[in-house]
N, C-alpha and C positions, 0 to 999 in steps of 0.2 A: 731912104728905106729905115724899118723899125728893127733896132738895134737889142735885140732879146737873147738873154743868159738864162740859161739852165743848168740845174747840178748834173753832173754825168753820170749817173748810180742809177741801177735799174727802177729805184723804186719812183723815178721820175717818168717815167716813159708813159706812161699811160695819159700824161699830160701833156707831152711833146712829140709824141713819135704822129709823122706825116704832118710836118708845119713845114709848110710853100715857104721858105726863104731860109738865109742864112740862120745858124744858132752858133754862140758861143759857151763851149759846154765847158764848165771847171767844176775847181771844188765852189763849196759854199764859201767858205771866208772870204777866198779871193771874188765870186762873184758878188758879196757884199761891196767890197771895195771898190769894185768898177761901178757899179748904180750909186755908189755915194758920191765916186769921181764924176758922173754924168758920162762916165763911159758907153751907160749901157740905159738904153728907154724902159726897158722891162726887164726882170728878170724873178727866178722862182729862187728863191735865196731861206735862209733861214727865218725862223718866227723872229728868233731874238733880233734881228736886225729892224724889224716894225718896231717891238718894243723900243728898241733904244733911239729909232728915228720914228714917229709918229707922223713923218709928214708925207709919205707918199701913201699913194691910194691902193687899197687892196680890190686885185678881184674877187668877189664875193662867189661864194657858193663853193670855191674848188679851196683845197688844200691837199698837203699831205699828212695827214692826221693817223694815230691808232685809236682804238677802242679797247686797249687791254695789251698783250704781247703783241708787239713789234717785231721781233725776231733780230732785226738789222742795227738794232739801239741796245748796245750789253757794256758790261764789264766782263772778260775774261777771266778768270779766278782761280786758282787751287786752294788757296787757305780758305779758312771760315771767313766770309764777310767781315765781322768785327775784327779779327786779326791781321786784315787788310793794312800795311804804315805805308805804300804807296800805289800811288793809281798813274799810268804811262797812259799821256791823252793824246787823244787824235786831234790834233790842230784845226783839221778840217774844219769844225764844225762847233761856232763857240752856241749853241742851241742847244746842243748835247752835254757839254760840257759845264752848260747851266743847269741845267736841268738835271745832272749829277751832284752838285752843289747843294741842290735842294733838297735833293732823296735823302743824300749821307746827311745832311743835318735837323731833316728831319727822325732819322734814325742816332742820332745825337755822335755819330761817326764823324773823324776830323785824320781820314790819312794826309798822308801828304801829296799833291799834286808834283808832276814832272812832266815836260817835255821828252819828245824821243831824243832829241839833243843833248838830251840830260841825263838819257840812260844809261850811259856808259860813264857819265863823270863820278866824282868821288865825292859818296855820298856823309852826307853825316856823320857824326860820331855815335856808334849805340843804336844806327837806323837798317835794319835788313832791308834788303828792296825785296819788299813783294810780287810775286810773280801776278800782274793784275794789270789789265790795259782797257782803257775803251775804246770800242771800237765801234765804227758806222757806218751803214753804206751795204756795196759790196764786197767792204774788207771784212765785215763784220759776218753777213753771208759763208766768204770763205771760208774763215777760220773755222766757224764752226761746221761745216762741213769736213776738216781737216784736224780739227783736233778736239779727239772722244774723250778725251783725259781732262778735260778744265771743265770748271762750272762756269755759267753763264747766269749774271743777274740782269734780268733784259727790263731796261727804264722806262718801256711803253705800260708793263704790265704792274710795275713798282707804283707808276705815278697812279694808272688808277686803280689801283688798292688805296690810295690815301686821298686823292681827291673825287674821285667817284667820277670824273669827266673825261673825254678823251683829251688829249694831249695833241694839239697842232705844232707838227715838224716844220711844214714849210708853206713858203706861202705867196703866191704871185704878187710881186709888187710894179706898182708903175709911178716913175719919177711924175713930179708935180705940174710938169711944166709940160707934158705931153697930152697935146690937146684933142685927138680921138681915141679917150679911153674907153667908152665906153664900147667904140667900134671892135677895141683888141679885147675888151673882156667879152664881149658876144663870144668873138673868133675861137677865145680860149675854152671856152666854157661848150661850144659845138665840139670840138676837140676834142675835150676830155669825154663829152658823150658819146661821141662816134667810137673812138678807143673803148672805151668797156662795155659798148656792145657790141663790140668784136674782140672781146679777149683772145679767144683763140688763136684770132691772124695775129695781134701781139703776141703771145706766148710764142706763138711758130718761128718769130723774127730775133725771136732771142738766143744765142748760143754758149750764152757763160754759165746759166744752170740749167736744169731739167725743164723739160714744160708741166711734169707733176707739181716740181716745187710752186713753178713761176706762174703757174694758175692758183695754188694756194697762198703768194703771198701777196697778189693783186686782191684777191675777196675773202682771206681771212683775218690779215695780220694790216694790212693796208688800208686806209679808206680815204678818196677825195673827194669828201665833201667840205663845203664850210658852212655848216647851219647854227642853228643857235647854241646847242652843245658844245660843238665845237669853237665856238666864239666866248662861251663860256670858259671853256678851260683855257682859251687865252689869255682871257682875263685872270683867272686864277693863277695862273703861271706869272705873267706881271707882279700879283699882290706878292705871291712867291720872291721873286727876285727882289723884288724892294727889301720885305720882311732880309733876306738873307746879303745885302748890301751889294747887289749885282748889280751896275752900270747897266738901268733902264732910264727912260724917262719918268717923270715924278705921276703923269696922265696919259690915258691911251684912249683918246679919240678913233673911232675906226672909221676912216672914209671910206665906203665901199662905192664900186661902180659894178 
């Protein structure tokens, strides 16, 4: 049986809803580790995983991408952004952390990054804890709905402003030894197309957010194609990762199925 993994967020539902078979739902970073170990054959994972290990084959035509504001990948902050000295990171998505590093570098900002486990530890002398945090996925959506007193720096919107290209957050990756990759890819593309053609049915199956928000989320904030502009955006992200000394492969061959 095909061992398939998928991120457990709302943004992935149009790509996995209706899959016939078992699915390993987990956080992006955990899925990357499982795919690398060979515990999964196929997984919808962070795009940074491909930039680091371009041995995988990409299911062509599908991604989770933004073409501007993405809504669910944000830095929540109260101070002005240049005054933020510390940003608490969400360890679930290394892609969003890498994107944040690139965007901060573009602005010439150098806040200290802290993991959630460090938040209550002793801070370096003279460093005040800024109330800023990187949030992704469903957690970001909930936080935005519950905290109207924060400002939100939308990383998809900022990327589009500086790069003028879509940002690719996630891709379907297939391990190189899987023999029926083309058939798997065709099934995943058909599943995506069917779900997007029946968005109202998909929305009605969600209970975490209102149908109105969910419909807007799938139609205005997220895009599920992997066309030429998305590929250009992925290559631009790769270049900026190299520029900012983020651990990625030196070259980026795209093996598509």
